[in-house]
PASEBA-1860 file (N, C-alpha, C; in nm, 3 decimals):
! residues 108
1> XXXXXXXX> 0.083/-0.118/0.000/0.000/0.000/0.000/0.088/0.125/0.000 ~ 0.085/0.199/-0.106/0.165/0.321/-0.119/0.081/0.440/-0.075 ~ 0.146/0.536/-0.010/0.075/0.656/0.030/0.159/0.779/-0.002 ~ 0.097/0.895/0.003/0.169/1.018/-0.028/0.271/1.049/0.080 ~ 0.383/1.108/0.038/0.488/1.145/0.131/0.444/1.262/0.218 ~ 0.474/1.253/0.345/0.440/1.359/0.440/0.538/1.476/0.433 ~ 0.664/1.445/0.401/0.769/1.546/0.393/0.807/1.568/0.248 ~ 0.880/1.677/0.221/0.913/1.710/0.082/1.062/1.743/0.066
9> XXXXXXXX> 1.107/1.738/-0.057/1.246/1.771/-0.089/1.272/1.915/-0.046 ~ 1.383/1.934/0.024/1.421/2.065/0.074/1.377/2.090/0.217 ~ 1.298/1.999/0.273/1.250/2.017/0.410/1.355/1.968/0.509 ~ 1.371/2.040/0.619/1.463/1.999/0.725/1.385/1.915/0.825 ~ 1.440/1.798/0.854/1.375/1.703/0.944/1.475/1.653/1.047 ~ 1.424/1.588/1.150/1.510/1.525/1.251/1.460/1.384/1.275 ~ 1.550/1.299/1.321/1.513/1.162/1.351/1.435/1.158/1.482 ~ 1.337/1.074/1.485/1.248/1.061/1.601/1.321/1.003/1.723
17> XXXXXXXX> 1.421/0.916/1.699/1.490/0.848/1.809/1.635/0.892/1.821 ~ 1.707/0.893/1.711/1.850/0.919/1.713/1.879/1.069/1.695 ~ 1.990/1.117/1.752/2.019/1.260/1.751/2.084/1.308/1.621 ~ 2.008/1.306/1.512/2.056/1.367/1.388/1.942/1.436/1.316 ~ 1.980/1.527/1.229/1.884/1.602/1.149/1.944/1.623/1.011 ~ 1.863/1.667/0.917/1.914/1.690/0.784/1.807/1.744/0.691 ~ 1.848/1.763/0.566/1.757/1.814/0.464/1.730/1.701/0.364 ~ 1.605/1.687/0.325/1.565/1.581/0.231/1.607/1.619/0.090
25> XXXXXXXX> 1.677/1.527/0.021/1.713/1.553/-0.118/1.650/1.454/-0.216 ~ 1.584/1.350/-0.167/1.515/1.257/-0.255/1.415/1.178/-0.169 ~ 1.310/1.126/-0.237/1.208/1.050/-0.168/1.176/0.925/-0.249 ~ 1.174/0.810/-0.183/1.127/0.686/-0.244/0.985/0.661/-0.191 ~ 0.887/0.635/-0.277/0.750/0.614/-0.229/0.735/0.493/-0.137 ~ 0.821/0.394/-0.154/0.829/0.277/-0.066/0.976/0.240/-0.053 ~ 1.008/0.149/0.037/1.146/0.106/0.059/1.214/0.067/-0.072 ~ 1.333/0.122/-0.095/1.407/0.092/-0.218/1.557/0.092/-0.189
33> XXXXXXXX> 1.595/0.012/-0.092/1.736/-0.003/-0.057/1.765/-0.153/-0.058 ~ 1.885/-0.191/-0.016/1.922/-0.332/-0.022/1.861/-0.411/0.093 ~ 1.845/-0.539/0.070/1.796/-0.629/0.173/1.894/-0.632/0.291 ~ 2.022/-0.625/0.260/2.125/-0.625/0.365/2.106/-0.503/0.456 ~ 2.081/-0.387/0.398/2.057/-0.266/0.478/1.936/-0.286/0.568 ~ 1.828/-0.337/0.511/1.704/-0.357/0.586/1.724/-0.455/0.702 ~ 1.791/-0.565/0.674/1.813/-0.668/0.776/1.910/-0.622/0.885 ~ 1.990/-0.519/0.857/2.085/-0.469/0.957/2.016/-0.391/1.069
41> XXXXXXXX> 1.891/-0.353/1.048/1.814/-0.282/1.150/1.761/-0.385/1.249 ~ 1.779/-0.361/1.379/1.726/-0.457/1.477/1.577/-0.480/1.455 ~ 1.534/-0.605/1.463/1.397/-0.642/1.428/1.291/-0.559/1.500 ~ 1.312/-0.530/1.625/1.215/-0.453/1.701/1.203/-0.308/1.656 ~ 1.301/-0.260/1.581/1.302/-0.122/1.533/1.281/-0.113/1.382 ~ 1.274/-0.226/1.315/1.267/-0.230/1.168/1.136/-0.167/1.118 ~ 1.146/-0.066/1.032/1.025/0.001/0.982/0.954/-0.083/0.875 ~ 0.827/-0.055/0.856/0.753/-0.118/0.748/0.808/-0.070/0.615
49> XXXXXXXX> 0.805/-0.156/0.515/0.858/-0.122/0.382/0.763/-0.035/0.301 ~ 0.634/-0.043/0.330/0.533/0.022/0.245/0.500/0.164/0.293 ~ 0.604/0.243/0.310/0.589/0.384/0.346/0.700/0.460/0.275 ~ 0.687/0.590/0.263/0.796/0.666/0.201/0.925/0.655/0.282 ~ 1.037/0.652/0.211/1.170/0.656/0.269/1.242/0.777/0.211 ~ 1.318/0.843/0.293/1.379/0.972/0.257/1.531/0.963/0.258 ~ 1.591/1.026/0.157/1.736/1.040/0.150/1.768/1.177/0.210 ~ 1.853/1.179/0.311/1.887/1.303/0.380/2.035/1.335/0.369
57> XXXXXXXX> 2.065/1.463/0.354/2.200/1.511/0.383/2.195/1.535/0.533 ~ 2.248/1.441/0.607/2.229/1.436/0.752/2.355/1.478/0.826 ~ 2.333/1.515/0.952/2.446/1.551/1.038/2.407/1.531/1.184 ~ 2.511/1.503/1.262/2.494/1.500/1.407/2.605/1.587/1.465 ~ 2.630/1.580/1.593/2.732/1.665/1.654/2.873/1.636/1.603 ~ 2.896/1.512/1.554/3.031/1.473/1.516/3.061/1.478/1.366 ~ 2.961/1.451/1.282/2.992/1.430/1.141/2.873/1.459/1.051 ~ 2.899/1.460/0.920/2.796/1.474/0.819/2.797/1.348/0.733
65> XXXXXXXX> 2.681/1.308/0.685/2.670/1.185/0.608/2.538/1.184/0.533 ~ 2.514/1.080/0.454/2.386/1.060/0.385/2.311/0.952/0.462 ~ 2.184/0.978/0.492/2.103/0.883/0.566/1.981/0.844/0.483 ~ 1.929/0.726/0.509/1.808/0.674/0.444/1.712/0.639/0.557 ~ 1.600/0.712/0.567/1.515/0.703/0.686/1.369/0.687/0.647 ~ 1.300/0.599/0.717/1.157/0.578/0.696/1.077/0.697/0.748 ~ 0.962/0.719/0.687/0.878/0.830/0.728/0.840/0.823/0.876 ~ 0.812/0.701/0.926/0.769/0.685/1.065/0.875/0.732/1.164
73> XXXXXXXX> 1.000/0.743/1.120/1.109/0.783/1.209/1.151/0.928/1.193 ~ 1.074/1.007/1.120/1.110/1.147/1.100/1.007/1.241/1.161 ~ 1.057/1.355/1.204/0.974/1.464/1.254/1.022/1.592/1.186 ~ 0.933/1.688/1.171/0.975/1.818/1.118/1.070/1.882/1.218 ~ 1.177/1.943/1.167/1.272/2.013/1.254/1.238/2.161/1.248 ~ 1.196/2.215/1.360/1.161/2.356/1.363/1.257/2.436/1.452 ~ 1.378/2.382/1.469/1.477/2.447/1.556/1.529/2.578/1.498 ~ 1.526/2.591/1.365/1.580/2.711/1.301/1.731/2.713/1.296
81> XXXXXXXX> 1.796/2.608/1.344/1.942/2.602/1.341/1.991/2.575/1.199 ~ 2.103/2.634/1.160/2.156/2.610/1.025/2.212/2.468/1.013 ~ 2.218/2.421/0.890/2.283/2.293/0.860/2.421/2.323/0.803 ~ 2.516/2.233/0.828/2.654/2.254/0.783/2.699/2.151/0.679 ~ 2.611/2.061/0.638/2.652/1.951/0.548/2.719/2.009/0.424 ~ 2.839/1.959/0.389/2.914/2.017/0.277/2.850/1.996/0.139 ~ 2.756/1.904/0.125/2.695/1.879/-0.006/2.568/1.960/-0.031 ~ 2.526/2.039/0.065/2.402/2.114/0.048/2.404/2.199/-0.079
89> XXXXXXXX> 2.515/2.268/-0.106/2.523/2.356/-0.223/2.514/2.280/-0.355 ~ 2.545/2.150/-0.354/2.533/2.069/-0.476/2.387/2.043/-0.511 ~ 2.300/2.038/-0.412/2.162/2.001/-0.431/2.063/2.117/-0.421 ~ 2.100/2.221/-0.344/2.004/2.325/-0.312/2.059/2.465/-0.326 ~ 1.968/2.557/-0.357/1.991/2.700/-0.339/1.915/2.736/-0.213 ~ 1.972/2.823/-0.133/1.906/2.864/-0.010/1.849/3.004/-0.032 ~ 1.719/3.015/-0.018/1.653/3.143/-0.039/1.678/3.239/0.076 ~ 1.646/3.366/0.054/1.662/3.468/0.158/1.580/3.432/0.283
97> XXXXXXXX> 1.474/3.354/0.261/1.389/3.312/0.373/1.447/3.191/0.447 ~ 1.563/3.140/0.400/1.627/3.026/0.465/1.578/2.892/0.416 ~ 1.481/2.891/0.324/1.428/2.764/0.272/1.522/2.707/0.165 ~ 1.528/2.575/0.161/1.609/2.505/0.062/1.525/2.480/-0.062 ~ 1.578/2.522/-0.178/1.509/2.498/-0.305/1.599/2.413/-0.393 ~ 1.545/2.303/-0.447/1.630/2.216/-0.531/1.692/2.295/-0.645 ~ 1.819/2.271/-0.669/1.889/2.336/-0.780/1.849/2.271/-0.910 ~ 1.848/2.346/-1.014/1.830/2.291/-1.148/1.962/2.229/-1.189
105> XXXX> 1.962/2.097/-1.194/2.085/2.025/-1.229/2.078/1.989/-1.377 ~ 2.174/2.040/-1.458/2.171/2.012/-1.602/2.188/1.863/-1.632 ~ 2.115/1.815/-1.729/2.128/1.676/-1.773/2.248/1.666/-1.867 ~ 2.320/1.555/-1.858/2.437/1.533/-1.946/2.391/1.489/-2.083
END
């Protein structure tokens, strides 16, 4: 059962359990990662596959990375704190209002 995504590209979100946040740069309508990745999640915490999954330019206090997170594990981040991920400029233009807008990426 596929449903509409609650969050959108360019939105800043935070993880419901773990201390990281990031900006969404892609959305899969349902789980679309490897079986190995899915099985690496402890069974009691494993999300359902039939929900949107989000690709984030993520960061925590120590580092920046790319994360793949189920919708059930995300919350809107309304902290207003800036993000420092070094790849943000590759994907987004930041408006005067602080919102992230996807960049027009030329096709090869």
